[in-house]
Every structure is written in structure tokens, then in C-alpha cells.
N, C-alpha and C positions, 0 to 999 in steps of 0.2 A: 248698413243696408243688408249685409249678409245675415246679421242677427235677426233682423225683422223677418227675412225669408224663413229662417229656421223656426222662429216663433210661430209663423203661419202654419208650417208643416206640423209642428208639435201640437198646435191647437186643433188641427184637423184630425190628427190621430187620436188625441185624447177625447175629442168630442165623439169620435166614432166607436170608442171602446165600450163594449157592453159590460154590465155587471158581472162579477166573477161567477155567480151562480148560473148565468146564462151561457157563459163560455162553453161549458160542457155539452150544451144542447144545440150549438150552432149547426151541427151536422144533421139536425132534424129539419126537414123541409119548412115546416111552419115557423119554427123559431128563427131560421135564417131569413125567411121572407119578411117577418116582422122587424127583424134587426135592420135589414137593408132599407125597408120603407121608412124606418125612423131616422135614418141617416141621409137618405137621398135628398131630403128637403134642404140640406145644408149646401147642396151644389146646384148651380143653375142649369136648367134644361136637362139634357142627357149627358152631362159631362162625365167622362171616365175618371174615376178616383185615381189618386197617385199611387198605383199599385207598386211601382218600383221603389217607393219610399217606405213601404211596409215590409217588415221582416219578422213575421210571426214564427214562433218556435213550435207551437202546438200544431200537430197534423192529425186529421181525422179522415175517415172515408164515408162516402155517401153512395148509395145505390142509384146513381144517376148516369145515364148514357146519352151522349149526343150521337145519334145514328148517322150512317153514311149519307142519308138523304136530308140531313139537317134537322130532323125531328128530335126533340128532347123527351126522354123517357125516364120516369122515376118509379122505382120498385115495380117494374113490369108494366106500368101504365103510361100512356102518352100524356105529356103536359100540354094541355090545349089552351091555357091562358097565356096569350101572347104577351101581355104586359108583364107577367111574372117571368117568362123566359127572357124577355128583353132586359129586365132588371138583373137577373142572374148573369146575363151575358156581359154586363159592365164590369164584373169582377173576375172574368175568365183570365187565367194565368197559365203560362206554359213554361216548363223547365226541362232542361236536358241534364239528366243525372247519369253520368258515365255512359253516354250513348243511348240511354233509355229515355224516351220522351214521355213526360207525365203532364197531366192537366189538372188544374185545381180551380176552385172558387176561393178567391183570396180576400181575407179581411185583415184589418190591422192586428188581430190577435190569433187568427187561426187560418190554416190552409186546409181546404176540404177536397180531398182527391176524388176525381170523377173519371169516367171512361169516355174516350172519343174514338169512334170507329174510323173516321177519315179526317176531315177538317172540322174545326170547332165552329166555323161560321159559314153561312151560305149566302151568296149574292144572287138576288132574284130580280134585279132591275138595273138597267143602264140607260143613261140619257146624255144628251148633248147640252153643255152649258157654255154660253158665249159670254166672255168677259173681255171687253176692249177688243183687241185684235186677235185674242186667243180663243180657241175652241177646245173645250175640254170634254173628255169622256168621263162621266161621273157614275160611279157604281154604288148601289145601296144594298145592304144585307137585310135579311129578314128580321134582324134584331136592332136595326136602326143605325148601323154604322154607315158613314158616307166616305168614300175614298175616290180619288181621281187617278187616272192612269198617268204616271210620271216616272222619273228615273228610279224612285224609291218604291214604287208600287207598279211593278211590271207583271205581265201575265206569263205564266210558265205552264207547260204541259208535263205532267208526271204520271208514271204508271201507278195504277192502283190495283191491289190484289185483295178482293173481298174475302173475308173468312166466312165460315158457315153461320156465324152469329150476326154478320153484317146485314143491313137492310138494303136491298136493291130495289129502287123505285123508279118509275118512269119519269118522275120530275127531277131526278138528279142529272147532273151533266156527265153523261157517259158517251165517250166517242169510241165506238167499237174498233178494236185493233184487228179483228178477224171477221170474215163473212159468216162463219158458223155461229149459231146462237150459243152453243156451249162454250166456245172460246171467248165470246164476248162477256160471259159471266165470269170466267176464270181470270181474264185480264182486261183491264180498261185503261185508257189514257184520258185523264181529266184535266181541265184548265183550273189553275189556282192563282190567287192574287194575295199578297201580303196586305194586312189591314192595320194592325196595331200590336205593340208589345210582343212581336214575334208570332202572332196568330195569323194563320192563313185562312182564306175563304175559298170554298169551292164555288165556281161560277156555274149557276144552274143551266140546264139544257136550253131552255127557251131564251135565256139571256145570252148564251153563247151564240145561238143561231142568229139572234138580233145583231150581235157584233159582226157576224159575217156579212150581214146586209149593210151595216154602217160602213165597214171597212172595204178594202179592195182585195180581191183574190186574183193572184197571178201565178203563172207557172215559171219556175226557175230551176234549171238543171234537173228536171224531172220531179221537182217538189212543188207542192201547192203552198204558197206563201200568203198569209193574211196580213195586210198592212193597215195599221190603225193610226190615225192622227189625233194627237192630244197635246195641248199646251205648246203648240208650235213645233212639235217634234214627231218623228215617225217611229213606230214600234212594229217590228216584224215578228210574226209567229209562224213557225214551220208546222203545217198541219200534218197529222199522222197519215201515212200511206198504208192502208190495210193490206194491199197486195204485196208491197215490199216486205212488210213484216211477216206475212204468211209464208214467204219464201225463205226467210232467214232462219 
């Protein structure tokens, strides 16, 4: 039984390997795109490939940046083909190298290092799914990932400090921590959710506002608490208090 599983993994890897003369060109956008399109047909639907089973030794760099507002930019220009962005998103990979977080597009034979300003994924939709007696909150990313709020996929608020090169956009989820406009630019608290393979998704502004309408807002000990119901369980999120932060 184990041997059969190993054979399946080996066959998947060998089938995905490009010719040696193509390997050196995978860091080229067109070559990588053609390579992925040639292998995606071997998987059903939008199945994520077994990235944890791939251990490429070759590492290259690509001038590709995932902006803080979720946009993908290549060599200074925005990638507007959603199908291509979604395809590349299936091979997103995150590594912690001695405390330094790095992101790659990972294939069986090569890791291509890219830059990520904030989170590599962006959630732009949330809905309610009823299954039996359970009611789930289901989130969808702009690149097609679907995840439900549960014990392994909880929402957390984290401070975000944009740099001069980061993109600040009205469509990103930015909960201002100060009343002044300048401070809001310098410091933001944003909601995030784990999706897959250690990759987090930023919850978009409109989606987060929708969550506040779906859930229940209450005051507890001077704090505003957002309570969400999903899968028969309750999840609480302490909302940031701008006044309290401005006094600290």
C-alpha cells in the first residue's frame, strides 16, 4: 500500500518535470506559464499540487511582487489576467529561513523567489453555508481558494507597517488605529486568516465589514467584541480601539 502511494508521488513529480533546457528559463514569466499550463491538466479542477513533496535544489529570482492590496505586479506592470494569477497562486510557497520569511513559486525542479508586501492571498468574499445542523462561514480568495472559519482557520488582527514601496489602496482591509490620516498610513491593524501551506490571506475591507453585519458586536470591559458563529462554535475577535491606542 505504501509502495503504491510512493509510486503515485514519484509519477506526479516525474510527469511534471520539464526538459533540462527549459529548467533554466522557468524564471521567465512566459516559460513558467507554459510549463504550469502543461501540467495543470494532470490534476482535477483547481487542486493544489503536492508542494510539500517537492524539494527542488535550484533557486532563481523573478521580478514579481504581490502588493499589499493583493495585486500582482511583474517587472513594473500589473498582471491583469486573472486566470494566470490564479494559476501561479497554486504554487505559492512560504519558508522561514532563520527568521526571514521568503516566498516562492515552487515547482518540482525549481523555486522562484518573489516579493510579498503583506499577505500573499486576499479574501474578497464571505458567505454562509448550511450543512445539516451546522452553519459555516465560508471565505473565498481572489485566486480561488475556499476556506471555512474553524479551529485551524481563525481570524486574527495584526499590526501592519507599510513601507514607502507598499501599495495603499481603498480596497484593502485597513482598520485605522488612529483618528489622524497620517497615523493611519503609518500604522494599520488588519484582519488575516490562514489558508494553506502556511499562507495567510488578508481579509478585504468590504468583506470584513460584511462580517461585522453577519456577526454580533458587543461591549465587554470597555472593548468591542465581534462574535462569529461557524461550525457550531463561537469565535470572538477583539476590535481595535483607536482612542485607547492613541493614548498609549
